LOLUMTOR-561656 format. One record per residue: residue number from 1; x, y, z of N, C-alpha, C in turn. Coordinates in nm, 2 decimals. Layout:
N
+-----+--------+--------+--------+--------+--------+--------+--------+--------+--------+
:  nr :   n.xx :   n.yy :   n.zz :  ca.xx :  ca.yy :  ca.zz :   c.xx :   c.yy :   c.zz :
+-----+--------+--------+--------+--------+--------+--------+--------+--------+--------+
: NUM :      X :      Y :      Z :      X :      Y :      Z :      X :      Y :      Z :
...
+-----+--------+--------+--------+--------+--------+--------+--------+--------+--------+
//
This chain:
194
+-----+--------+--------+--------+--------+--------+--------+--------+--------+--------+
:  nr :   n.xx :   n.yy :   n.zz :  ca.xx :  ca.yy :  ca.zz :   c.xx :   c.yy :   c.zz :
+-----+--------+--------+--------+--------+--------+--------+--------+--------+--------+
:   1 :  19.02 :   5.99 :   1.69 :  18.90 :   6.00 :   1.77 :  18.93 :   6.11 :   1.88 :
:   2 :  19.05 :   6.12 :   1.93 :  19.08 :   6.23 :   2.02 :  19.07 :   6.36 :   1.96 :
:   3 :  19.10 :   6.37 :   1.83 :  19.09 :   6.50 :   1.76 :  18.94 :   6.54 :   1.75 :
:   4 :  18.85 :   6.45 :   1.72 :  18.71 :   6.48 :   1.71 :  18.66 :   6.53 :   1.85 :
:   5 :  18.70 :   6.47 :   1.96 :  18.66 :   6.51 :   2.09 :  18.71 :   6.65 :   2.12 :
:   6 :  18.83 :   6.68 :   2.08 :  18.89 :   6.81 :   2.10 :  18.82 :   6.91 :   2.02 :
:   7 :  18.79 :   6.88 :   1.90 :  18.72 :   6.98 :   1.81 :  18.58 :   7.00 :   1.86 :
:   8 :  18.52 :   6.90 :   1.91 :  18.38 :   6.92 :   1.96 :  18.39 :   7.01 :   2.09 :
:   9 :  18.49 :   6.98 :   2.17 :  18.51 :   7.06 :   2.29 :  18.54 :   7.20 :   2.26 :
:  10 :  18.62 :   7.22 :   2.16 :  18.65 :   7.36 :   2.11 :  18.53 :   7.43 :   2.06 :
:  11 :  18.45 :   7.36 :   1.98 :  18.33 :   7.41 :   1.93 :  18.23 :   7.45 :   2.04 :
:  12 :  18.22 :   7.37 :   2.14 :  18.14 :   7.40 :   2.26 :  18.19 :   7.52 :   2.33 :
:  13 :  18.32 :   7.52 :   2.35 :  18.38 :   7.64 :   2.42 :  18.36 :   7.77 :   2.35 :
:  14 :  18.37 :   7.76 :   2.21 :  18.35 :   7.88 :   2.13 :  18.20 :   7.92 :   2.13 :
:  15 :  18.12 :   7.82 :   2.12 :  17.97 :   7.84 :   2.11 :  17.91 :   7.90 :   2.24 :
:  16 :  17.97 :   7.87 :   2.35 :  17.91 :   7.92 :   2.48 :  17.92 :   8.07 :   2.48 :
:  17 :  18.03 :   8.13 :   2.42 :  18.04 :   8.27 :   2.42 :  17.93 :   8.34 :   2.34 :
:  18 :  17.88 :   8.27 :   2.24 :  17.78 :   8.33 :   2.15 :  17.64 :   8.28 :   2.18 :
:  19 :  17.62 :   8.21 :   2.28 :  17.49 :   8.16 :   2.32 :  17.43 :   8.25 :   2.43 :
:  20 :  17.30 :   8.28 :   2.41 :  17.22 :   8.35 :   2.51 :  17.08 :   8.30 :   2.51 :
:  21 :  17.01 :   8.32 :   2.62 :  16.88 :   8.26 :   2.63 :  16.78 :   8.32 :   2.53 :
:  22 :  16.71 :   8.24 :   2.46 :  16.61 :   8.29 :   2.36 :  16.67 :   8.28 :   2.22 :
:  23 :  16.80 :   8.26 :   2.20 :  16.86 :   8.25 :   2.07 :  16.82 :   8.12 :   2.00 :
:  24 :  16.78 :   8.13 :   1.88 :  16.75 :   8.01 :   1.80 :  16.87 :   7.94 :   1.75 :
:  25 :  16.86 :   7.81 :   1.72 :  16.97 :   7.73 :   1.66 :  17.02 :   7.79 :   1.53 :
:  26 :  16.92 :   7.83 :   1.45 :  16.96 :   7.89 :   1.32 :  17.05 :   8.01 :   1.33 :
:  27 :  17.01 :   8.10 :   1.42 :  17.09 :   8.22 :   1.44 :  17.23 :   8.19 :   1.50 :
:  28 :  17.23 :   8.10 :   1.60 :  17.35 :   8.06 :   1.66 :  17.45 :   8.00 :   1.56 :
:  29 :  17.39 :   7.91 :   1.48 :  17.47 :   7.84 :   1.37 :  17.53 :   7.94 :   1.27 :
:  30 :  17.45 :   8.03 :   1.23 :  17.50 :   8.14 :   1.14 :  17.61 :   8.22 :   1.20 :
:  31 :  17.60 :   8.25 :   1.33 :  17.70 :   8.33 :   1.39 :  17.83 :   8.25 :   1.41 :
:  32 :  17.81 :   8.12 :   1.44 :  17.93 :   8.03 :   1.45 :  18.00 :   8.02 :   1.32 :
:  33 :  17.93 :   8.00 :   1.21 :  17.99 :   7.98 :   1.08 :  18.06 :   8.11 :   1.03 :
:  34 :  18.00 :   8.22 :   1.06 :  18.06 :   8.35 :   1.02 :  18.19 :   8.38 :   1.10 :
:  35 :  18.19 :   8.34 :   1.23 :  18.30 :   8.37 :   1.31 :  18.42 :   8.27 :   1.29 :
:  36 :  18.38 :   8.14 :   1.28 :  18.49 :   8.04 :   1.29 :  18.50 :   7.95 :   1.16 :
:  37 :  18.41 :   7.98 :   1.06 :  18.42 :   7.91 :   0.94 :  18.35 :   7.78 :   0.94 :
:  38 :  18.37 :   7.71 :   0.83 :  18.29 :   7.58 :   0.81 :  18.36 :   7.46 :   0.87 :
:  39 :  18.47 :   7.48 :   0.94 :  18.53 :   7.36 :   1.00 :  18.46 :   7.32 :   1.13 :
:  40 :  18.37 :   7.41 :   1.18 :  18.29 :   7.37 :   1.30 :  18.16 :   7.30 :   1.26 :
:  41 :  18.13 :   7.29 :   1.13 :  18.00 :   7.24 :   1.08 :  17.96 :   7.10 :   1.14 :
:  42 :  18.06 :   7.01 :   1.14 :  18.02 :   6.87 :   1.18 :  17.98 :   6.87 :   1.33 :
:  43 :  18.02 :   6.96 :   1.41 :  18.00 :   6.96 :   1.55 :  17.89 :   7.05 :   1.60 :
:  44 :  17.84 :   7.13 :   1.51 :  17.74 :   7.24 :   1.55 :  17.62 :   7.18 :   1.63 :
:  45 :  17.56 :   7.08 :   1.57 :  17.44 :   7.03 :   1.64 :  17.47 :   6.97 :   1.77 :
:  46 :  17.57 :   6.90 :   1.79 :  17.61 :   6.84 :   1.91 :  17.65 :   6.95 :   2.01 :
:  47 :  17.73 :   7.05 :   1.97 :  17.77 :   7.16 :   2.05 :  17.64 :   7.23 :   2.10 :
:  48 :  17.55 :   7.26 :   2.01 :  17.42 :   7.33 :   2.05 :  17.35 :   7.25 :   2.15 :
:  49 :  17.33 :   7.12 :   2.14 :  17.26 :   7.04 :   2.23 :  17.33 :   7.04 :   2.37 :
:  50 :  17.47 :   7.03 :   2.37 :  17.54 :   7.04 :   2.49 :  17.53 :   7.17 :   2.56 :
:  51 :  17.53 :   7.28 :   2.49 :  17.52 :   7.41 :   2.55 :  17.38 :   7.44 :   2.60 :
:  52 :  17.28 :   7.40 :   2.52 :  17.14 :   7.42 :   2.56 :  17.11 :   7.33 :   2.68 :
:  53 :  17.16 :   7.21 :   2.68 :  17.14 :   7.12 :   2.79 :  17.20 :   7.17 :   2.92 :
:  54 :  17.32 :   7.22 :   2.91 :  17.38 :   7.28 :   3.03 :  17.31 :   7.40 :   3.08 :
:  55 :  17.27 :   7.49 :   2.98 :  17.20 :   7.61 :   3.02 :  17.06 :   7.58 :   3.08 :
:  56 :  16.99 :   7.48 :   3.03 :  16.86 :   7.43 :   3.08 :  16.88 :   7.37 :   3.22 :
:  57 :  16.98 :   7.29 :   3.24 :  17.00 :   7.23 :   3.37 :  17.03 :   7.34 :   3.48 :
:  58 :  17.11 :   7.44 :   3.44 :  17.14 :   7.55 :   3.53 :  17.01 :   7.63 :   3.56 :
:  59 :  16.94 :   7.66 :   3.46 :  16.81 :   7.73 :   3.48 :  16.71 :   7.65 :   3.56 :
:  60 :  16.71 :   7.52 :   3.54 :  16.62 :   7.43 :   3.62 :  16.66 :   7.43 :   3.76 :
:  61 :  16.79 :   7.42 :   3.79 :  16.84 :   7.42 :   3.93 :  16.81 :   7.56 :   3.99 :
:  62 :  16.82 :   7.66 :   3.92 :  16.79 :   7.80 :   3.97 :  16.64 :   7.81 :   4.01 :
:  63 :  16.55 :   7.75 :   3.92 :  16.41 :   7.76 :   3.94 :  16.37 :   7.67 :   4.06 :
:  64 :  16.44 :   7.55 :   4.07 :  16.41 :   7.47 :   4.18 :  16.45 :   7.53 :   4.32 :
:  65 :  16.56 :   7.60 :   4.31 :  16.61 :   7.67 :   4.43 :  16.52 :   7.78 :   4.47 :
:  66 :  16.47 :   7.85 :   4.37 :  16.37 :   7.96 :   4.40 :  16.24 :   7.90 :   4.45 :
:  67 :  16.19 :   7.79 :   4.39 :  16.06 :   7.74 :   4.43 :  16.07 :   7.68 :   4.57 :
:  68 :  16.18 :   7.62 :   4.61 :  16.19 :   7.57 :   4.75 :  16.19 :   7.68 :   4.85 :
:  69 :  16.26 :   7.79 :   4.81 :  16.26 :   7.90 :   4.91 :  16.13 :   7.97 :   4.91 :
:  70 :  16.06 :   7.98 :   4.80 :  15.93 :   8.05 :   4.80 :  15.83 :   7.95 :   4.86 :
:  71 :  15.84 :   7.82 :   4.85 :  15.75 :   7.73 :   4.92 :  15.76 :   7.74 :   5.07 :
:  72 :  15.89 :   7.76 :   5.11 :  15.91 :   7.77 :   5.26 :  15.84 :   7.90 :   5.31 :
:  73 :  15.86 :   8.01 :   5.23 :  15.79 :   8.14 :   5.27 :  15.64 :   8.13 :   5.26 :
:  74 :  15.59 :   8.05 :   5.15 :  15.45 :   8.04 :   5.14 :  15.39 :   7.96 :   5.25 :
:  75 :  15.47 :   7.85 :   5.29 :  15.42 :   7.77 :   5.40 :  15.41 :   7.85 :   5.53 :
:  76 :  15.51 :   7.93 :   5.55 :  15.51 :   8.02 :   5.67 :  15.40 :   8.12 :   5.66 :
:  77 :  15.37 :   8.18 :   5.55 :  15.26 :   8.27 :   5.53 :  15.13 :   8.20 :   5.54 :
:  78 :  15.12 :   8.08 :   5.49 :  14.99 :   8.01 :   5.49 :  14.96 :   7.97 :   5.64 :
:  79 :  15.06 :   7.94 :   5.72 :  15.04 :   7.91 :   5.86 :  14.99 :   8.03 :   5.93 :
:  80 :  15.04 :   8.15 :   5.90 :  15.00 :   8.27 :   5.96 :  14.86 :   8.31 :   5.92 :
:  81 :  14.83 :   8.29 :   5.79 :  14.69 :   8.31 :   5.74 :  14.59 :   8.22 :   5.80 :
:  82 :  14.63 :   8.09 :   5.82 :  14.54 :   7.99 :   5.88 :  14.51 :   8.03 :   6.02 :
:  83 :  14.61 :   8.07 :   6.09 :  14.59 :   8.12 :   6.23 :  14.50 :   8.24 :   6.23 :
:  84 :  14.52 :   8.33 :   6.14 :  14.43 :   8.45 :   6.13 :  14.29 :   8.42 :   6.10 :
:  85 :  14.27 :   8.32 :   6.01 :  14.14 :   8.28 :   5.98 :  14.07 :   8.21 :   6.09 :
:  86 :  14.14 :   8.13 :   6.17 :  14.08 :   8.06 :   6.29 :  14.03 :   8.16 :   6.39 :
:  87 :  14.10 :   8.27 :   6.41 :  14.07 :   8.37 :   6.51 :  13.98 :   8.47 :   6.45 :
:  88 :  13.85 :   8.47 :   6.49 :  13.76 :   8.57 :   6.44 :  13.77 :   8.69 :   6.54 :
:  89 :  13.77 :   8.81 :   6.48 :  13.79 :   8.93 :   6.56 :  13.66 :   8.98 :   6.61 :
:  90 :  13.66 :   9.09 :   6.69 :  13.54 :   9.14 :   6.75 :  13.45 :   9.20 :   6.64 :
:  91 :  13.51 :   9.25 :   6.53 :  13.43 :   9.31 :   6.42 :  13.34 :   9.20 :   6.36 :
:  92 :  13.39 :   9.08 :   6.34 :  13.31 :   8.98 :   6.28 :  13.21 :   8.93 :   6.38 :
:  93 :  13.24 :   8.92 :   6.50 :  13.15 :   8.88 :   6.61 :  13.03 :   8.98 :   6.61 :
:  94 :  13.06 :   9.11 :   6.61 :  12.95 :   9.21 :   6.62 :  12.87 :   9.21 :   6.49 :
:  95 :  12.94 :   9.19 :   6.38 :  12.87 :   9.19 :   6.25 :  12.77 :   9.07 :   6.24 :
:  96 :  12.82 :   8.95 :   6.28 :  12.73 :   8.83 :   6.29 :  12.61 :   8.85 :   6.39 :
:  97 :  12.64 :   8.91 :   6.50 :  12.54 :   8.94 :   6.60 :  12.43 :   9.03 :   6.55 :
:  98 :  12.48 :   9.14 :   6.48 :  12.38 :   9.23 :   6.42 :  12.29 :   9.16 :   6.32 :
:  99 :  12.36 :   9.08 :   6.23 :  12.28 :   9.01 :   6.13 :  12.18 :   8.92 :   6.19 :
: 100 :  12.22 :   8.84 :   6.29 :  12.12 :   8.75 :   6.35 :  12.01 :   8.82 :   6.43 :
: 101 :  12.04 :   8.94 :   6.49 :  11.94 :   9.01 :   6.56 :  11.84 :   9.07 :   6.46 :
: 102 :  11.89 :   9.13 :   6.35 :  11.80 :   9.18 :   6.25 :  11.72 :   9.07 :   6.19 :
: 103 :  11.77 :   8.95 :   6.17 :  11.70 :   8.84 :   6.11 :  11.59 :   8.80 :   6.21 :
: 104 :  11.62 :   8.80 :   6.34 :  11.52 :   8.76 :   6.44 :  11.40 :   8.86 :   6.45 :
: 105 :  11.44 :   8.99 :   6.45 :  11.34 :   9.09 :   6.45 :  11.25 :   9.09 :   6.33 :
: 106 :  11.31 :   9.07 :   6.21 :  11.24 :   9.06 :   6.09 :  11.15 :   8.94 :   6.09 :
: 107 :  11.19 :   8.83 :   6.14 :  11.10 :   8.71 :   6.14 :  10.98 :   8.73 :   6.23 :
: 108 :  11.00 :   8.80 :   6.34 :  10.89 :   8.83 :   6.43 :  10.80 :   8.93 :   6.36 :
: 109 :  10.85 :   9.03 :   6.30 :  10.77 :   9.13 :   6.23 :  10.69 :   9.07 :   6.11 :
: 110 :  10.75 :   8.98 :   6.04 :  10.68 :   8.92 :   5.93 :  10.58 :   8.82 :   5.98 :
: 111 :  10.61 :   8.75 :   6.09 :  10.51 :   8.66 :   6.14 :  10.39 :   8.73 :   6.19 :
: 112 :  10.41 :   8.85 :   6.26 :  10.30 :   8.92 :   6.31 :  10.22 :   8.99 :   6.20 :
: 113 :  10.28 :   9.03 :   6.09 :  10.21 :   9.08 :   5.98 :  10.13 :   8.97 :   5.91 :
: 114 :  10.18 :   8.85 :   5.90 :  10.11 :   8.74 :   5.84 :   9.99 :   8.70 :   5.92 :
: 115 :  10.00 :   8.70 :   6.06 :   9.89 :   8.66 :   6.15 :   9.79 :   8.77 :   6.17 :
: 116 :   9.83 :   8.89 :   6.16 :   9.73 :   9.00 :   6.18 :   9.64 :   9.02 :   6.07 :
: 117 :   9.68 :   9.00 :   5.95 :   9.59 :   9.02 :   5.83 :   9.58 :   9.16 :   5.79 :
: 118 :   9.65 :   9.25 :   5.85 :   9.64 :   9.39 :   5.81 :   9.71 :   9.41 :   5.67 :
: 119 :   9.66 :   9.50 :   5.59 :   9.72 :   9.53 :   5.46 :   9.86 :   9.58 :   5.48 :
: 120 :   9.95 :   9.55 :   5.39 :  10.09 :   9.59 :   5.40 :  10.11 :   9.74 :   5.38 :
: 121 :  10.01 :   9.81 :   5.32 :  10.03 :   9.95 :   5.31 :  10.02 :  10.02 :   5.44 :
: 122 :   9.97 :   9.96 :   5.55 :   9.96 :  10.02 :   5.68 :  10.09 :  10.00 :   5.76 :
: 123 :  10.17 :   9.90 :   5.73 :  10.29 :   9.87 :   5.81 :  10.41 :   9.92 :   5.75 :
: 124 :  10.44 :  10.05 :   5.76 :  10.57 :  10.10 :   5.71 :  10.69 :  10.06 :   5.78 :
: 125 :  10.67 :  10.03 :   5.91 :  10.78 :   9.99 :   5.99 :  10.83 :   9.85 :   5.94 :
: 126 :  10.73 :   9.77 :   5.90 :  10.77 :   9.63 :   5.85 :  10.86 :   9.64 :   5.73 :
: 127 :  10.82 :   9.73 :   5.64 :  10.91 :   9.74 :   5.52 :  11.05 :   9.79 :   5.55 :
: 128 :  11.06 :   9.89 :   5.65 :  11.19 :   9.93 :   5.69 :  11.27 :   9.82 :   5.75 :
: 129 :  11.21 :   9.75 :   5.84 :  11.28 :   9.64 :   5.91 :  11.33 :   9.53 :   5.81 :
: 130 :  11.24 :   9.49 :   5.72 :  11.27 :   9.39 :   5.62 :  11.38 :   9.44 :   5.52 :
: 131 :  11.36 :   9.56 :   5.48 :  11.46 :   9.62 :   5.39 :  11.60 :   9.63 :   5.45 :
: 132 :  11.61 :   9.67 :   5.58 :  11.73 :   9.68 :   5.65 :  11.80 :   9.54 :   5.67 :
: 133 :  11.71 :   9.44 :   5.71 :  11.77 :   9.31 :   5.73 :  11.82 :   9.24 :   5.60 :
: 134 :  11.74 :   9.25 :   5.50 :  11.79 :   9.19 :   5.37 :  11.91 :   9.26 :   5.31 :
: 135 :  11.91 :   9.39 :   5.32 :  12.03 :   9.46 :   5.27 :  12.15 :   9.43 :   5.35 :
: 136 :  12.14 :   9.43 :   5.48 :  12.26 :   9.40 :   5.57 :  12.31 :   9.26 :   5.54 :
: 137 :  12.22 :   9.16 :   5.54 :  12.26 :   9.03 :   5.53 :  12.32 :   9.01 :   5.39 :
: 138 :  12.26 :   9.07 :   5.29 :  12.32 :   9.06 :   5.15 :  12.46 :   9.11 :   5.14 :
: 139 :  12.48 :   9.23 :   5.21 :  12.62 :   9.29 :   5.20 :  12.72 :   9.22 :   5.30 :
: 140 :  12.67 :   9.18 :   5.41 :  12.76 :   9.11 :   5.51 :  12.81 :   8.98 :   5.46 :
: 141 :  12.72 :   8.90 :   5.40 :  12.76 :   8.77 :   5.35 :  12.76 :   8.76 :   5.20 :
: 142 :  12.81 :   8.87 :   5.14 :  12.81 :   8.87 :   4.99 :  12.90 :   8.76 :   4.93 :
: 143 :  13.01 :   8.72 :   5.00 :  13.10 :   8.62 :   4.94 :  13.03 :   8.48 :   4.95 :
: 144 :  12.93 :   8.47 :   5.03 :  12.86 :   8.34 :   5.04 :  12.74 :   8.33 :   4.95 :
: 145 :  12.72 :   8.43 :   4.87 :  12.61 :   8.43 :   4.77 :  12.48 :   8.47 :   4.83 :
: 146 :  12.48 :   8.53 :   4.94 :  12.35 :   8.57 :   5.00 :  12.29 :   8.69 :   4.93 :
: 147 :  12.37 :   8.76 :   4.85 :  12.32 :   8.88 :   4.78 :  12.22 :   8.83 :   4.67 :
: 148 :  12.24 :   8.71 :   4.62 :  12.15 :   8.67 :   4.51 :  12.01 :   8.64 :   4.56 :
: 149 :  12.00 :   8.61 :   4.69 :  11.86 :   8.59 :   4.75 :  11.81 :   8.72 :   4.82 :
: 150 :  11.90 :   8.79 :   4.89 :  11.86 :   8.90 :   4.98 :  11.83 :   9.03 :   4.90 :
: 151 :  11.90 :   9.06 :   4.80 :  11.88 :   9.19 :   4.73 :  11.74 :   9.19 :   4.66 :
: 152 :  11.70 :   9.08 :   4.59 :  11.57 :   9.08 :   4.53 :  11.46 :   9.10 :   4.64 :
: 153 :  11.48 :   9.03 :   4.76 :  11.38 :   9.05 :   4.86 :  11.38 :   9.19 :   4.92 :
: 154 :  11.50 :   9.25 :   4.93 :  11.51 :   9.39 :   4.97 :  11.44 :   9.48 :   4.88 :
: 155 :  11.45 :   9.46 :   4.75 :  11.38 :   9.54 :   4.65 :  11.23 :   9.52 :   4.66 :
: 156 :  11.18 :   9.40 :   4.70 :  11.04 :   9.37 :   4.72 :  10.99 :   9.44 :   4.84 :
: 157 :  11.06 :   9.45 :   4.94 :  11.02 :   9.52 :   5.07 :  11.07 :   9.66 :   5.08 :
: 158 :  11.12 :   9.72 :   4.97 :  11.18 :   9.86 :   4.98 :  11.07 :   9.96 :   5.03 :
: 159 :  11.11 :  10.05 :   5.12 :  11.02 :  10.15 :   5.17 :  11.00 :  10.27 :   5.08 :
: 160 :  11.09 :  10.29 :   4.98 :  11.09 :  10.41 :   4.90 :  10.98 :  10.40 :   4.79 :
: 161 :  10.97 :  10.29 :   4.73 :  10.86 :  10.27 :   4.62 :  10.79 :  10.14 :   4.65 :
: 162 :  10.68 :  10.15 :   4.72 :  10.61 :  10.03 :   4.77 :  10.54 :   9.96 :   4.65 :
: 163 :  10.55 :   9.83 :   4.65 :  10.49 :   9.75 :   4.55 :  10.35 :   9.71 :   4.60 :
: 164 :  10.25 :   9.74 :   4.52 :  10.11 :   9.71 :   4.56 :  10.07 :   9.57 :   4.51 :
: 165 :  10.05 :   9.48 :   4.61 :  10.00 :   9.35 :   4.58 :   9.88 :   9.32 :   4.67 :
: 166 :   9.81 :   9.21 :   4.64 :   9.70 :   9.17 :   4.72 :   9.75 :   9.12 :   4.85 :
: 167 :   9.66 :   9.12 :   4.95 :   9.69 :   9.08 :   5.09 :   9.73 :   8.93 :   5.09 :
: 168 :   9.66 :   8.85 :   5.02 :   9.69 :   8.71 :   5.02 :   9.83 :   8.68 :   4.95 :
: 169 :   9.86 :   8.76 :   4.85 :  10.00 :   8.74 :   4.79 :  10.10 :   8.78 :   4.89 :
: 170 :  10.08 :   8.89 :   4.96 :  10.18 :   8.94 :   5.06 :  10.19 :   8.84 :   5.17 :
: 171 :  10.08 :   8.77 :   5.21 :  10.09 :   8.66 :   5.31 :  10.19 :   8.55 :   5.27 :
: 172 :  10.18 :   8.51 :   5.14 :  10.27 :   8.41 :   5.08 :  10.41 :   8.46 :   5.09 :
: 173 :  10.43 :   8.58 :   5.05 :  10.57 :   8.64 :   5.05 :  10.62 :   8.65 :   5.19 :
: 174 :  10.54 :   8.68 :   5.29 :  10.58 :   8.69 :   5.43 :  10.63 :   8.55 :   5.48 :
: 175 :  10.55 :   8.45 :   5.46 :  10.58 :   8.31 :   5.50 :  10.71 :   8.27 :   5.43 :
: 176 :  10.72 :   8.29 :   5.30 :  10.84 :   8.25 :   5.22 :  10.96 :   8.33 :   5.28 :
: 177 :  10.95 :   8.45 :   5.31 :  11.06 :   8.53 :   5.36 :  11.10 :   8.48 :   5.50 :
: 178 :  11.01 :   8.44 :   5.58 :  11.04 :   8.39 :   5.71 :  11.12 :   8.26 :   5.69 :
: 179 :  11.08 :   8.17 :   5.60 :  11.15 :   8.05 :   5.58 :  11.29 :   8.07 :   5.53 :
: 180 :  11.30 :   8.17 :   5.43 :  11.43 :   8.20 :   5.38 :  11.53 :   8.26 :   5.49 :
: 181 :  11.47 :   8.35 :   5.57 :  11.56 :   8.41 :   5.68 :  11.60 :   8.30 :   5.77 :
: 182 :  11.51 :   8.21 :   5.81 :  11.55 :   8.11 :   5.91 :  11.66 :   8.01 :   5.85 :
: 183 :  11.64 :   7.98 :   5.72 :  11.73 :   7.88 :   5.65 :  11.87 :   7.95 :   5.64 :
: 184 :  11.87 :   8.08 :   5.60 :  12.00 :   8.15 :   5.58 :  12.07 :   8.17 :   5.72 :
: 185 :  11.99 :   8.20 :   5.82 :  12.05 :   8.22 :   5.95 :  12.11 :   8.09 :   6.00 :
: 186 :  12.04 :   7.98 :   5.99 :  12.09 :   7.85 :   6.03 :  12.22 :   7.81 :   5.95 :
: 187 :  12.21 :   7.84 :   5.82 :  12.33 :   7.81 :   5.74 :  12.45 :   7.89 :   5.78 :
: 188 :  12.43 :   8.02 :   5.81 :  12.54 :   8.11 :   5.85 :  12.59 :   8.08 :   5.99 :
: 189 :  12.50 :   8.02 :   6.07 :  12.54 :   7.98 :   6.21 :  12.63 :   7.85 :   6.19 :
: 190 :  12.59 :   7.77 :   6.10 :  12.67 :   7.64 :   6.08 :  12.81 :   7.68 :   6.02 :
: 191 :  12.81 :   7.78 :   5.93 :  12.94 :   7.82 :   5.86 :  12.96 :   7.97 :   5.89 :
: 192 :  13.01 :   8.00 :   6.01 :  13.03 :   8.14 :   6.04 :  13.13 :   8.21 :   5.95 :
: 193 :  13.11 :   8.34 :   5.94 :  13.21 :   8.42 :   5.86 :  13.34 :   8.43 :   5.94 :
: 194 :  13.45 :   8.42 :   5.86 :  13.58 :   8.42 :   5.93 :  13.66 :   8.53 :   5.88 :
+-----+--------+--------+--------+--------+--------+--------+--------+--------+--------+
//
């Protein structure tokens, strides 16, 4: 029995020299048989399992060591990012203020156009104000999905190629646009950009 253990240990010691990561059992077995002959045959599978198990445990320990060190650095980086997200800078404050001001001016302009009853072809300033407000809000809050709503409205109110619709249809669009602007503005106030 002691000779079997010695032979197995010798096979493991010899096999470690010919083992490398990614080597298949078949190739390793062929190399061992070519180098040391068929006297290692009874111990090849056990030696392979022992070598692979040792290599896997070493690799696992190395991966765990790396993951704990990277988790520590990720946690430190996440804390810094969390602090950066909590502090909104002056650019974001100014951008949000411009968006809300444009939305307010646009709501007043759309309300006055709806109440006055003048045809939209006479109010070129209205198309410029609406176009600017919808484009700015769509670009400023693009990550929030505002572009899906704002860019079609900007195309509808574009000053470059005016769309000719009836006055009653424009009144419906004006009221709908006011409601959309108010809803988006309130939504963005509740969830400010960070």
